[in-house]
PDB file of N, CA, C and O in Angstrom:
ATOM      1  N   MET A   1     -21.484  16.535-198.561  1.00  0.00           N
ATOM      2  CA  MET A   1     -20.789  15.083-198.048  1.00  0.00           C
ATOM      3  C   MET A   1     -20.615  14.230-199.240  1.00  0.00           C
ATOM      4  O   MET A   1     -21.469  13.997-200.095  1.00  0.00           O
ATOM      5  N   THR A   2     -19.286  13.751-199.187  1.00  0.00           N
ATOM      6  CA  THR A   2     -18.807  12.747-200.239  1.00  0.00           C
ATOM      7  C   THR A   2     -19.313  11.512-199.735  1.00  0.00           C
ATOM      8  O   THR A   2     -19.613  11.141-198.600  1.00  0.00           O
ATOM      9  N   ARG A   3     -19.341  10.810-201.176  1.00  0.00           N
ATOM     10  CA  ARG A   3     -19.731   9.493-201.009  1.00  0.00           C
ATOM     11  C   ARG A   3     -18.664   8.553-200.858  1.00  0.00           C
ATOM     12  O   ARG A   3     -17.681   8.890-201.518  1.00  0.00           O
ATOM     13  N   PRO A   4     -18.520   7.505-200.226  1.00  0.00           N
ATOM     14  CA  PRO A   4     -17.609   6.609-199.911  1.00  0.00           C
ATOM     15  C   PRO A   4     -16.717   6.221-201.311  1.00  0.00           C
ATOM     16  O   PRO A   4     -15.488   6.150-201.307  1.00  0.00           O
ATOM     17  N   GLY A   5     -17.378   6.037-202.239  1.00  0.00           N
ATOM     18  CA  GLY A   5     -16.724   5.683-203.715  1.00  0.00           C
ATOM     19  C   GLY A   5     -15.793   7.017-204.036  1.00  0.00           C
ATOM     20  O   GLY A   5     -14.652   6.901-204.483  1.00  0.00           O
ATOM     21  N   GLU A   6     -16.390   8.250-203.766  1.00  0.00           N
ATOM     22  CA  GLU A   6     -15.450   9.185-204.142  1.00  0.00           C
ATOM     23  C   GLU A   6     -14.224   9.643-203.272  1.00  0.00           C
ATOM     24  O   GLU A   6     -13.281  10.376-203.568  1.00  0.00           O
ATOM     25  N   VAL A   7     -14.536   8.968-202.077  1.00  0.00           N
ATOM     26  CA  VAL A   7     -13.331   9.153-201.130  1.00  0.00           C
ATOM     27  C   VAL A   7     -12.181   8.257-201.535  1.00  0.00           C
ATOM     28  O   VAL A   7     -11.003   8.611-201.496  1.00  0.00           O
ATOM     29  N   ARG A   8     -12.643   6.982-201.957  1.00  0.00           N
ATOM     30  CA  ARG A   8     -11.722   6.042-202.372  1.00  0.00           C
ATOM     31  C   ARG A   8     -11.119   6.135-203.603  1.00  0.00           C
ATOM     32  O   ARG A   8     -10.197   5.376-203.902  1.00  0.00           O
ATOM     33  N   GLU A   9     -11.542   6.997-204.367  1.00  0.00           N
ATOM     34  CA  GLU A   9     -11.015   7.328-205.870  1.00  0.00           C
ATOM     35  C   GLU A   9     -10.049   8.539-205.453  1.00  0.00           C
ATOM     36  O   GLU A   9      -9.542   9.038-206.458  1.00  0.00           O
ATOM     37  N   MET A  10      -9.676   9.114-204.335  1.00  0.00           N
ATOM     38  CA  MET A  10      -9.067  10.228-204.184  1.00  0.00           C
ATOM     39  C   MET A  10      -7.583   9.691-204.224  1.00  0.00           C
ATOM     40  O   MET A  10      -7.319   8.524-203.933  1.00  0.00           O
ATOM     41  N   THR A  11      -6.610  10.634-204.610  1.00  0.00           N
ATOM     42  CA  THR A  11      -5.347  10.227-204.449  1.00  0.00           C
ATOM     43  C   THR A  11      -4.747  10.572-202.894  1.00  0.00           C
ATOM     44  O   THR A  11      -5.415  11.194-202.069  1.00  0.00           O
ATOM     45  N   ASP A  12      -3.531  10.122-202.662  1.00  0.00           N
ATOM     46  CA  ASP A  12      -3.211  10.247-201.038  1.00  0.00           C
ATOM     47  C   ASP A  12      -3.178  11.541-200.834  1.00  0.00           C
ATOM     48  O   ASP A  12      -3.891  11.888-199.892  1.00  0.00           O
ATOM     49  N   ASP A  13      -2.485  12.576-201.491  1.00  0.00           N
ATOM     50  CA  ASP A  13      -2.469  13.797-201.403  1.00  0.00           C
ATOM     51  C   ASP A  13      -3.943  14.574-201.166  1.00  0.00           C
ATOM     52  O   ASP A  13      -4.178  15.443-200.327  1.00  0.00           O
ATOM     53  N   MET A  14      -4.815  14.029-202.106  1.00  0.00           N
ATOM     54  CA  MET A  14      -6.213  14.516-201.872  1.00  0.00           C
ATOM     55  C   MET A  14      -6.821  14.260-200.618  1.00  0.00           C
ATOM     56  O   MET A  14      -7.441  15.105-199.972  1.00  0.00           O
ATOM     57  N   LEU A  15      -6.608  12.908-200.231  1.00  0.00           N
ATOM     58  CA  LEU A  15      -7.315  12.369-199.118  1.00  0.00           C
ATOM     59  C   LEU A  15      -6.658  13.041-197.853  1.00  0.00           C
ATOM     60  O   LEU A  15      -7.380  13.238-196.875  1.00  0.00           O
ATOM     61  N   VAL A  16      -5.396  13.386-197.819  1.00  0.00           N
ATOM     62  CA  VAL A  16      -4.837  14.060-196.717  1.00  0.00           C
ATOM     63  C   VAL A  16      -5.496  15.373-196.337  1.00  0.00           C
ATOM     64  O   VAL A  16      -5.910  15.744-195.239  1.00  0.00           O
ATOM     65  N   GLU A  17      -5.492  16.067-197.673  1.00  0.00           N
ATOM     66  CA  GLU A  17      -6.242  17.465-197.752  1.00  0.00           C
ATOM     67  C   GLU A  17      -7.577  17.468-197.355  1.00  0.00           C
ATOM     68  O   GLU A  17      -8.114  18.343-196.675  1.00  0.00           O
ATOM     69  N   HIS A  18      -8.180  16.292-197.876  1.00  0.00           N
ATOM     70  CA  HIS A  18      -9.900  16.061-197.284  1.00  0.00           C
ATOM     71  C   HIS A  18      -9.812  15.954-195.839  1.00  0.00           C
ATOM     72  O   HIS A  18     -10.616  16.620-195.187  1.00  0.00           O
ATOM     73  N   ILE A  19      -8.962  15.221-195.227  1.00  0.00           N
ATOM     74  CA  ILE A  19      -8.963  14.882-193.819  1.00  0.00           C
ATOM     75  C   ILE A  19      -8.638  16.454-192.982  1.00  0.00           C
ATOM     76  O   ILE A  19      -9.200  16.917-191.989  1.00  0.00           O
ATOM     77  N   ARG A  20      -7.733  16.916-193.657  1.00  0.00           N
ATOM     78  CA  ARG A  20      -7.531  18.336-192.965  1.00  0.00           C
ATOM     79  C   ARG A  20      -8.670  19.147-192.743  1.00  0.00           C
ATOM     80  O   ARG A  20      -9.000  19.651-191.669  1.00  0.00           O
ATOM     81  N   THR A  21      -9.312  19.247-193.954  1.00  0.00           N
ATOM     82  CA  THR A  21     -10.579  20.083-194.041  1.00  0.00           C
ATOM     83  C   THR A  21     -11.640  19.654-193.285  1.00  0.00           C
ATOM     84  O   THR A  21     -12.289  20.439-192.593  1.00  0.00           O
ATOM     85  N   ALA A  22     -11.905  18.335-193.361  1.00  0.00           N
ATOM     86  CA  ALA A  22     -12.946  17.621-192.466  1.00  0.00           C
ATOM     87  C   ALA A  22     -12.678  18.094-190.957  1.00  0.00           C
ATOM     88  O   ALA A  22     -13.535  18.619-190.246  1.00  0.00           O
ATOM     89  N   ARG A  23     -11.454  17.844-190.608  1.00  0.00           N
ATOM     90  CA  ARG A  23     -11.124  18.355-189.125  1.00  0.00           C
ATOM     91  C   ARG A  23     -11.428  19.639-188.824  1.00  0.00           C
ATOM     92  O   ARG A  23     -11.836  19.907-187.693  1.00  0.00           O
ATOM     93  N   GLN A  24     -11.311  20.386-189.558  1.00  0.00           N
ATOM     94  CA  GLN A  24     -11.690  21.992-189.712  1.00  0.00           C
ATOM     95  C   GLN A  24     -13.037  22.293-189.397  1.00  0.00           C
ATOM     96  O   GLN A  24     -13.419  23.012-188.474  1.00  0.00           O
ATOM     97  N   GLU A  25     -13.868  21.575-190.395  1.00  0.00           N
ATOM     98  CA  GLU A  25     -15.088  21.709-190.433  1.00  0.00           C
ATOM     99  C   GLU A  25     -15.912  21.023-189.051  1.00  0.00           C
ATOM    100  O   GLU A  25     -16.980  21.448-188.608  1.00  0.00           O
ATOM    101  N   LEU A  26     -15.288  20.098-188.615  1.00  0.00           N
ATOM    102  CA  LEU A  26     -15.848  19.390-187.452  1.00  0.00           C
ATOM    103  C   LEU A  26     -15.632  20.202-186.257  1.00  0.00           C
ATOM    104  O   LEU A  26     -16.555  20.322-185.451  1.00  0.00           O
ATOM    105  N   PHE A  27     -14.180  20.937-186.004  1.00  0.00           N
ATOM    106  CA  PHE A  27     -14.095  21.691-184.912  1.00  0.00           C
ATOM    107  C   PHE A  27     -15.047  23.081-185.260  1.00  0.00           C
ATOM    108  O   PHE A  27     -15.675  23.492-184.285  1.00  0.00           O
ATOM    109  N   GLY A  28     -15.196  23.728-186.333  1.00  0.00           N
ATOM    110  CA  GLY A  28     -16.257  24.725-186.372  1.00  0.00           C
ATOM    111  C   GLY A  28     -17.639  24.461-185.977  1.00  0.00           C
ATOM    112  O   GLY A  28     -18.277  25.302-185.344  1.00  0.00           O
ATOM    113  N   LEU A  29     -18.200  23.172-186.368  1.00  0.00           N
ATOM    114  CA  LEU A  29     -19.560  22.903-186.122  1.00  0.00           C
ATOM    115  C   LEU A  29     -19.385  22.705-184.333  1.00  0.00           C
ATOM    116  O   LEU A  29     -20.052  23.356-183.529  1.00  0.00           O
ATOM    117  N   ARG A  30     -18.514  21.836-184.013  1.00  0.00           N
ATOM    118  CA  ARG A  30     -18.510  21.868-182.579  1.00  0.00           C
ATOM    119  C   ARG A  30     -18.414  22.986-181.548  1.00  0.00           C
ATOM    120  O   ARG A  30     -18.818  22.921-180.387  1.00  0.00           O
ATOM    121  N   PHE A  31     -17.749  24.144-182.208  1.00  0.00           N
ATOM    122  CA  PHE A  31     -17.434  25.388-181.481  1.00  0.00           C
ATOM    123  C   PHE A  31     -18.854  25.868-181.701  1.00  0.00           C
ATOM    124  O   PHE A  31     -19.353  26.221-180.633  1.00  0.00           O
ATOM    125  N   ARG A  32     -19.691  25.999-182.766  1.00  0.00           N
ATOM    126  CA  ARG A  32     -20.814  26.527-183.076  1.00  0.00           C
ATOM    127  C   ARG A  32     -21.977  26.199-182.307  1.00  0.00           C
ATOM    128  O   ARG A  32     -22.863  26.979-181.954  1.00  0.00           O
ATOM    129  N   HIS A  33     -21.871  24.688-182.028  1.00  0.00           N
ATOM    130  CA  HIS A  33     -22.871  23.745-181.191  1.00  0.00           C
ATOM    131  C   HIS A  33     -22.559  24.573-179.595  1.00  0.00           C
ATOM    132  O   HIS A  33     -23.398  25.200-178.949  1.00  0.00           O
ATOM    133  N   ALA A  34     -21.174  24.357-179.244  1.00  0.00           N
ATOM    134  CA  ALA A  34     -21.112  24.905-177.820  1.00  0.00           C
ATOM    135  C   ALA A  34     -21.581  26.454-177.402  1.00  0.00           C
ATOM    136  O   ALA A  34     -21.928  26.827-176.281  1.00  0.00           O
ATOM    137  N   THR A  35     -21.488  27.287-178.681  1.00  0.00           N
ATOM    138  CA  THR A  35     -21.906  28.596-178.512  1.00  0.00           C
ATOM    139  C   THR A  35     -23.499  28.701-178.591  1.00  0.00           C
ATOM    140  O   THR A  35     -24.125  29.654-178.128  1.00  0.00           O
ATOM    141  N   GLY A  36     -24.018  27.714-179.171  1.00  0.00           N
ATOM    142  CA  GLY A  36     -25.507  27.749-179.160  1.00  0.00           C
ATOM    143  C   GLY A  36     -25.928  28.455-180.632  1.00  0.00           C
ATOM    144  O   GLY A  36     -27.071  28.870-180.824  1.00  0.00           O
ATOM    145  N   GLU A  37     -24.910  28.537-181.605  1.00  0.00           N
ATOM    146  CA  GLU A  37     -25.327  29.118-182.735  1.00  0.00           C
ATOM    147  C   GLU A  37     -25.625  28.158-183.847  1.00  0.00           C
ATOM    148  O   GLU A  37     -25.950  28.618-184.942  1.00  0.00           O
ATOM    149  N   LEU A  38     -25.546  26.911-183.666  1.00  0.00           N
ATOM    150  CA  LEU A  38     -25.799  25.830-184.635  1.00  0.00           C
ATOM    151  C   LEU A  38     -27.221  25.111-184.423  1.00  0.00           C
ATOM    152  O   LEU A  38     -27.535  24.413-183.459  1.00  0.00           O
ATOM    153  N   GLU A  39     -27.891  25.388-185.372  1.00  0.00           N
ATOM    154  CA  GLU A  39     -29.432  24.915-185.578  1.00  0.00           C
ATOM    155  C   GLU A  39     -29.504  23.536-186.102  1.00  0.00           C
ATOM    156  O   GLU A  39     -30.277  22.813-185.473  1.00  0.00           O
ATOM    157  N   ASN A  40     -28.988  23.082-186.938  1.00  0.00           N
ATOM    158  CA  ASN A  40     -28.919  22.035-187.398  1.00  0.00           C
ATOM    159  C   ASN A  40     -27.875  20.943-186.973  1.00  0.00           C
ATOM    160  O   ASN A  40     -26.896  20.754-187.695  1.00  0.00           O
ATOM    161  N   THR A  41     -28.053  20.225-185.832  1.00  0.00           N
ATOM    162  CA  THR A  41     -27.043  19.251-185.140  1.00  0.00           C
ATOM    163  C   THR A  41     -26.862  18.047-185.679  1.00  0.00           C
ATOM    164  O   THR A  41     -26.063  17.256-185.178  1.00  0.00           O
ATOM    165  N   ALA A  42     -27.564  17.765-186.741  1.00  0.00           N
ATOM    166  CA  ALA A  42     -27.288  16.564-187.825  1.00  0.00           C
ATOM    167  C   ALA A  42     -26.131  16.743-188.408  1.00  0.00           C
ATOM    168  O   ALA A  42     -25.507  15.738-188.746  1.00  0.00           O
ATOM    169  N   GLY A  43     -25.653  17.879-188.625  1.00  0.00           N
ATOM    170  CA  GLY A  43     -24.382  18.152-189.389  1.00  0.00           C
ATOM    171  C   GLY A  43     -23.186  17.617-188.566  1.00  0.00           C
ATOM    172  O   GLY A  43     -22.194  17.306-189.224  1.00  0.00           O
ATOM    173  N   LEU A  44     -23.133  17.464-187.208  1.00  0.00           N
ATOM    174  CA  LEU A  44     -22.253  17.154-186.440  1.00  0.00           C
ATOM    175  C   LEU A  44     -21.925  15.614-186.491  1.00  0.00           C
ATOM    176  O   LEU A  44     -20.807  15.146-186.275  1.00  0.00           O
ATOM    177  N   SER A  45     -22.977  14.941-186.784  1.00  0.00           N
ATOM    178  CA  SER A  45     -22.751  13.666-186.742  1.00  0.00           C
ATOM    179  C   SER A  45     -22.466  13.160-188.212  1.00  0.00           C
ATOM    180  O   SER A  45     -21.940  12.061-188.385  1.00  0.00           O
ATOM    181  N   ASN A  46     -22.837  14.019-189.322  1.00  0.00           N
ATOM    182  CA  ASN A  46     -22.511  13.739-190.563  1.00  0.00           C
ATOM    183  C   ASN A  46     -21.097  14.187-190.756  1.00  0.00           C
ATOM    184  O   ASN A  46     -20.434  13.537-191.565  1.00  0.00           O
ATOM    185  N   ALA A  47     -20.529  15.193-190.144  1.00  0.00           N
ATOM    186  CA  ALA A  47     -19.249  15.717-190.275  1.00  0.00           C
ATOM    187  C   ALA A  47     -18.093  14.626-189.461  1.00  0.00           C
ATOM    188  O   ALA A  47     -16.908  14.584-189.791  1.00  0.00           O
ATOM    189  N   LYS A  48     -18.707  13.755-188.326  1.00  0.00           N
ATOM    190  CA  LYS A  48     -17.828  12.842-187.868  1.00  0.00           C
ATOM    191  C   LYS A  48     -17.863  11.641-188.647  1.00  0.00           C
ATOM    192  O   LYS A  48     -16.903  10.872-188.600  1.00  0.00           O
ATOM    193  N   ARG A  49     -18.863  11.393-189.358  1.00  0.00           N
ATOM    194  CA  ARG A  49     -18.901  10.050-190.130  1.00  0.00           C
ATOM    195  C   ARG A  49     -17.967  10.264-191.417  1.00  0.00           C
ATOM    196  O   ARG A  49     -17.126   9.467-191.831  1.00  0.00           O
ATOM    197  N   GLU A  50     -18.272  11.420-191.916  1.00  0.00           N
ATOM    198  CA  GLU A  50     -17.266  11.739-192.989  1.00  0.00           C
ATOM    199  C   GLU A  50     -15.850  11.760-192.489  1.00  0.00           C
ATOM    200  O   GLU A  50     -15.004  11.180-193.169  1.00  0.00           O
ATOM    201  N   LEU A  51     -15.567  12.240-191.600  1.00  0.00           N
ATOM    202  CA  LEU A  51     -14.033  12.189-191.091  1.00  0.00           C
ATOM    203  C   LEU A  51     -13.410  10.785-190.802  1.00  0.00           C
ATOM    204  O   LEU A  51     -12.266  10.466-191.125  1.00  0.00           O
ATOM    205  N   ALA A  52     -14.457   9.854-190.044  1.00  0.00           N
ATOM    206  CA  ALA A  52     -14.132   8.523-189.766  1.00  0.00           C
ATOM    207  C   ALA A  52     -13.843   7.969-191.111  1.00  0.00           C
ATOM    208  O   ALA A  52     -12.806   7.352-191.357  1.00  0.00           O
ATOM    209  N   ARG A  53     -14.721   8.185-191.924  1.00  0.00           N
ATOM    210  CA  ARG A  53     -14.826   7.209-193.235  1.00  0.00           C
ATOM    211  C   ARG A  53     -13.225   7.815-194.111  1.00  0.00           C
ATOM    212  O   ARG A  53     -12.594   7.033-194.822  1.00  0.00           O
ATOM    213  N   ALA A  54     -12.907   8.824-193.967  1.00  0.00           N
ATOM    214  CA  ALA A  54     -11.703   9.200-194.684  1.00  0.00           C
ATOM    215  C   ALA A  54     -10.515   8.456-193.761  1.00  0.00           C
ATOM    216  O   ALA A  54      -9.777   7.632-194.301  1.00  0.00           O
ATOM    217  N   LEU A  55     -10.402   8.717-192.649  1.00  0.00           N
ATOM    218  CA  LEU A  55      -9.349   8.020-191.798  1.00  0.00           C
ATOM    219  C   LEU A  55      -9.337   6.748-191.986  1.00  0.00           C
ATOM    220  O   LEU A  55      -8.221   6.239-192.084  1.00  0.00           O
ATOM    221  N   THR A  56     -10.462   5.910-192.086  1.00  0.00           N
ATOM    222  CA  THR A  56     -10.501   4.587-192.324  1.00  0.00           C
ATOM    223  C   THR A  56      -9.673   4.455-193.674  1.00  0.00           C
ATOM    224  O   THR A  56      -8.706   3.695-193.643  1.00  0.00           O
ATOM    225  N   ILE A  57      -9.891   4.958-194.565  1.00  0.00           N
ATOM    226  CA  ILE A  57      -9.351   4.792-195.969  1.00  0.00           C
ATOM    227  C   ILE A  57      -7.755   4.828-195.911  1.00  0.00           C
ATOM    228  O   ILE A  57      -6.987   4.020-196.433  1.00  0.00           O
ATOM    229  N   ALA A  58      -7.424   6.015-195.116  1.00  0.00           N
ATOM    230  CA  ALA A  58      -6.187   6.448-194.928  1.00  0.00           C
ATOM    231  C   ALA A  58      -5.270   5.178-194.206  1.00  0.00           C
ATOM    232  O   ALA A  58      -4.120   4.835-194.477  1.00  0.00           O
ATOM    233  N   ARG A  59      -6.018   4.734-193.399  1.00  0.00           N
ATOM    234  CA  ARG A  59      -5.279   3.560-192.426  1.00  0.00           C
ATOM    235  C   ARG A  59      -5.222   2.589-193.596  1.00  0.00           C
ATOM    236  O   ARG A  59      -4.107   2.111-193.809  1.00  0.00           O
ATOM    237  N   GLU A  60      -6.383   2.144-194.528  1.00  0.00           N
ATOM    238  CA  GLU A  60      -5.975   0.921-195.089  1.00  0.00           C
ATOM    239  C   GLU A  60      -5.126   1.373-196.120  1.00  0.00           C
ATOM    240  O   GLU A  60      -4.593   0.429-196.703  1.00  0.00           O
ATOM    241  N   ARG A  61      -4.824   2.441-196.532  1.00  0.00           N
ATOM    242  CA  ARG A  61      -3.549   2.581-197.579  1.00  0.00           C
ATOM    243  C   ARG A  61      -2.447   2.732-196.950  1.00  0.00           C
ATOM    244  O   ARG A  61      -1.455   2.788-197.676  1.00  0.00           O
ATOM    245  N   GLY A  62      -2.198   2.859-195.315  1.00  0.00           N
ATOM    246  CA  GLY A  62      -1.131   2.778-194.727  1.00  0.00           C
ATOM    247  C   GLY A  62      -0.343   4.132-194.784  1.00  0.00           C
ATOM    248  O   GLY A  62       0.884   4.222-194.802  1.00  0.00           O
ATOM    249  N   ILE A  63      -1.271   5.214-194.811  1.00  0.00           N
ATOM    250  CA  ILE A  63      -0.648   6.577-194.972  1.00  0.00           C
ATOM    251  C   ILE A  63      -0.507   7.085-193.360  1.00  0.00           C
ATOM    252  O   ILE A  63      -1.433   6.953-192.560  1.00  0.00           O
ATOM    253  N   ASP A  64       0.577   7.585-193.072  1.00  0.00           N
ATOM    254  CA  ASP A  64       1.101   8.007-191.856  1.00  0.00           C
ATOM    255  C   ASP A  64       0.604   9.631-191.723  1.00  0.00           C
ATOM    256  O   ASP A  64       1.240  10.639-192.034  1.00  0.00           O
ATOM    257  N   LEU A  65      -0.730   9.520-191.163  1.00  0.00           N
ATOM    258  CA  LEU A  65      -1.497  10.965-191.256  1.00  0.00           C
ATOM    259  C   LEU A  65      -0.642  12.013-190.258  1.00  0.00           C
ATOM    260  O   LEU A  65      -0.536  13.209-190.528  1.00  0.00           O
ATOM    261  N   ASP A  66      -0.094  11.442-189.160  1.00  0.00           N
ATOM    262  CA  ASP A  66       0.838  12.480-188.429  1.00  0.00           C
ATOM    263  C   ASP A  66       1.769  13.292-188.912  1.00  0.00           C
ATOM    264  O   ASP A  66       1.888  14.494-188.674  1.00  0.00           O
ATOM    265  N   ARG A  67       2.719  12.326-189.898  1.00  0.00           N
ATOM    266  CA  ARG A  67       3.696  12.993-190.732  1.00  0.00           C
ATOM    267  C   ARG A  67       3.128  13.769-191.937  1.00  0.00           C
ATOM    268  O   ARG A  67       3.722  14.703-192.476  1.00  0.00           O
ATOM    269  N   GLU A  68       2.088  13.362-192.257  1.00  0.00           N
ATOM    270  CA  GLU A  68       1.322  14.112-193.399  1.00  0.00           C
ATOM    271  C   GLU A  68       1.073  15.410-193.138  1.00  0.00           C
ATOM    272  O   GLU A  68       1.511  16.357-193.791  1.00  0.00           O
ATOM    273  N   LEU A  69       0.186  15.479-191.934  1.00  0.00           N
ATOM    274  CA  LEU A  69      -0.468  16.684-191.527  1.00  0.00           C
ATOM    275  C   LEU A  69       0.447  17.554-190.928  1.00  0.00           C
ATOM    276  O   LEU A  69       0.271  18.772-190.878  1.00  0.00           O
ATOM    277  N   SER A  70       1.485  16.928-190.442  1.00  0.00           N
ATOM    278  CA  SER A  70       2.515  18.064-189.891  1.00  0.00           C
ATOM    279  C   SER A  70       3.408  18.806-191.187  1.00  0.00           C
ATOM    280  O   SER A  70       4.119  19.787-190.968  1.00  0.00           O
ATOM    281  N   LYS A  71       3.300  18.346-192.221  1.00  0.00           N
ATOM    282  CA  LYS A  71       4.135  18.792-193.400  1.00  0.00           C
ATOM    283  C   LYS A  71       3.696  20.052-193.543  1.00  0.00           C
ATOM    284  O   LYS A  71       4.598  20.843-193.814  1.00  0.00           O
ATOM    285  N   SER A  72       2.409  20.600-193.436  1.00  0.00           N
ATOM    286  CA  SER A  72       2.064  21.804-193.781  1.00  0.00           C
ATOM    287  C   SER A  72       1.753  22.782-192.814  1.00  0.00           C
ATOM    288  O   SER A  72       1.429  23.917-193.165  1.00  0.00           O
TER     289      SER A  72
END
């Protein structure tokens, strides 16, 4: 889990990539939870919080995430 200060220090490109990987990680955790493979369910809330923090910072910077995430 990255700290809020570390997320704020990221460049815009790094932040977009961080959001992309955080979404993939959250999807994987949700999938594992649905299939009963996830033992530590606290990771779900941590992943949600991590993604929300990054999305908030991206919104503060005015990054158009729809456009940025569809580039790759």
